[in-house]
N, C-alpha and C positions, 0 to 999 in steps of 0.2 A: 504494500500500500504506500501511498504518498507520504511525504515528510510532515512531521508536526514540529512547529517552531513555537517555543514558549519562552516568554521573557517579560520584562517590565517596560513601562514608558519612562525612560530615563534611568540613570544608575548613580549619578553623582550626588549622594545624600550623606554628608558627614554625620548627620544625627543618627545614622544607622550603625555607627561604630559601637561594638559591644552587643549588637543584636544580629544583624546580617553580616556586617564586615567585622573582622577581628579588631579589637581595641587598638592594637599597636600597628595597624596597617596604614602606611602613608597614603594620602589621598591620590597621589599619582598612580598608585597601584590598584585602585578600586576596579578599573575595567578588567585588568588581568585576573583579579580574584573573581569578579562577576562571571567571566567567561569559563570558569571551572564549574559553575553552577547551572548556567543557562546556555542554550544554543542560539538565542536570538535577543536582539535589543532594539527597541524603538528609540531612535535618537531625536530628542525634542529640542536640543539647543539650536538646531538649524532653523527652527521657527522664529527665533528671536533675532537672528542675525544671519546674513548671507554667508554660507560656508565657502571654503576654498579647498582646492585639491590637497594641499599639504595637511590641512586639518582632518580631512576625511581619511587620508592615508594613515594618520596617526591612530585612528580608531582601529583600523585593521592590525597595525603593528602591536598596539597595546593589548589587543585581545588574542594575539598570536594565531589569527586565522580560524579561531574556534567558533566565531559568532557570525550569524547572518544579520544584516542590518535592514531595518525599515527606517527610512529617513523622512522626517516631517518637512514638508515644503515650507519655505520661508513665508512669513506673514504678509510681505509686500505683494504676494501673489494670491492671497486668500482673504486677508482681513483689511489690507491697506492698499488696494489695487489702484494704480495710477497709469498715466499714459506711457510709462516706461516698462510696462509689464513684460513685453516681449524681450527686451534687453535683459531684464532680471531673470526670466525663464532660461535664457541661453547661458547666463552666468551660472545658474544653479546646475544646469545640465553638465557643464564643463567640470564643475566641482565634484560631480559624482564619478568621473572617469576612473580614478584610482581604485575605488571599491567595486566598480562594475567590472573592471579588468581582472580583479582578483576573484570574481564570481562570489562576492559576499553581499552584494546589494540585492535584497529580496524584493523590496517594494519602495515606492515613494508614496508617503501618506499625504493626501491632499485633504485637509480638514477645513471646511467652511464654517463660518459662525452662524448662529441662529438667525442673524439678520440677513443672511444670503437667501433671498426668496426665490421661489420658482417663477421666473419671469422670462420673457423672450430674450432680453438682454443678457441675463445671467446664463441662460442655456447656451447662447452663442459664445459667451466668454469661456465657459467650461469646455466646449468643443474645441475652441481655438487653443486653450491652454494645454489640453491633452495632446493636441497635434504638435505644439511647440516642444513638449517634453519627451516626445518619442525619441528613441526606443525604450525609455525607462518604463518599468512595469508599475503602473499607477493604480492606487486604490483610493477611492473617494469616500470621505465621511461627510454626510449631511447632518446638520443639527435642526432641520425643519422637516416635518412629516410630509409637506406638500411635494417633496422631491421623491418620495417613495411611491413610484408608479411605474407601470409596465413600460411606458415610452422611454423613461430614463434608463431602466434596466437594459432595454434593447439598444439604446444609444451607447451605453458604456460597453456592452458586449461587442458592438460593431467596432469600437475603438480599442479592443483588446485590453480593457480596463476592468477593474472590479469595484464592488461597493463594500463598504465597511458595515459589518453587523455590530451595532452598538448595544451593549447591555447597560441600560441606565434607567432612571425612573420613568414611569409612564405618566408624563405631564403634558400639558397643552403645548402643542407645536413640536415636541421632541419625537423623533422617529423610533419609538420603542420597537425593537425587533420582534419581541415575543407576540405583540398584538397585531402588528402590521405585516408580519411575515416577510421581512426583508430577506430576499434570496441571496444565495451565493452566485456570483457571476464571474465567468472567466476562470483562469487557472488558479486563482488564489481565494481561499476561504479565510477572510480576515475578520477576527473577532476582537473588539476593544471592550474591556470591562472597566467601566467608569464607576461602578458601584450603584447602589439603589437608594441613596440618601435623598428621598423626595423632599423632606423638610428643609434640607440644607442646600438644595440645588441653586436657589436664587437668593440665598442668605449671604451674610458677610458684608464687609465694608468695601475696602479697596480691592483691586484685582487679585493680589496675592492672598489676602485673607479669604476672599470669596472662593478661590479655587481650593484652598485648604479645607474649607467647610464642605464644599460641593462634593469632593471626592473622598470624604471621610467615611469609609464603609469597609467592613470586613465580611467577605463571603464565607458562608458556612460550608462544611464539607458536602452537605446534601445539595446546596445550590450549585457547587462546582460539579458534582456528579451529574447534574441535569444536562451538562454540556457534552457528556461523553457520547450519547447517541448522535448528536449534531456533528461531532468530530468524526465519528466513524462513517457517517453518511458522506461527508465531504471527501474523506479519504477514498472511499469506494468509487466516488465520481472522478477520482484522479486529481483532486485539487490539493495544493499545498496549504496546510492549515497553519494559520498564524494566530496566536493568542497572546495579547499584551494586556497587562494589568496596569491601569492608570489610577487605581485607588491608593495613591502614594502616601497620604498622611499617616504618620506613626509606623511606617514600614509595612503596612498591611498588604500592599501589593506584592512585595517581595515574599512574604509568608504565604500568600494565596497562590503565587506562581509556583513556589516549591511544592505546595500541596497538590496543585493541578498536575505538575510533572509526575508526582508519585501516583496519582490516580490514573493517569494515562498509562504509566508503566504497568500498573497492576491489572489493567483491563486488556493488555496485549495477550 
């Protein structure tokens, strides 16, 4: 059956010394240690600033080739789009060359905000963006339920792209995969686990505190086990399975990812 990639959304968390990371481990060695526990990593730092080839190569070198990477697209192409978007897309594409050549680039994660509505203008932009990013393997995460429709699925499939299955609270506007039946499209079955903290999703003050509250959730073993049939079905269909835990506050994403890794191993 096809490969299962399990990891977390980001890895550089000094507060996890003594829980996930050894207390005496230097921060520069975090990724090397991480790569002994997981076979995949979702790189989030690229969202906040345009990456470059040297930086991307360092991810490969520090993980010693043990990890496949899903790289989050920079925010100037998803959240702060301007007239220079094509130039920015080409710069991002070039930055991915080192890890693409090493065959450790599994996907590029394109995550749009909740304010990215299903409109003719946005549909055209998405189509053009996917064209500019070719031949990178793209997965698209929508934060609005109006994008979850057959015409969008068909358009992504035609462009050899995939859609992200989001596990998150069933709230207004959010595309909850369980209730709307978000399908797997293309060669990648991509699952992002944001947690199910409905009360905290729109809570908090500034951006950083809001995200800390939003993703503050720990999955139970029974909740994680519910994903096993989904994983097996995707494997039988020949899709590469990606599971990334974004419930990072308090290190719960790391613990849940380790638990999921064990459950998958036990079910083999």
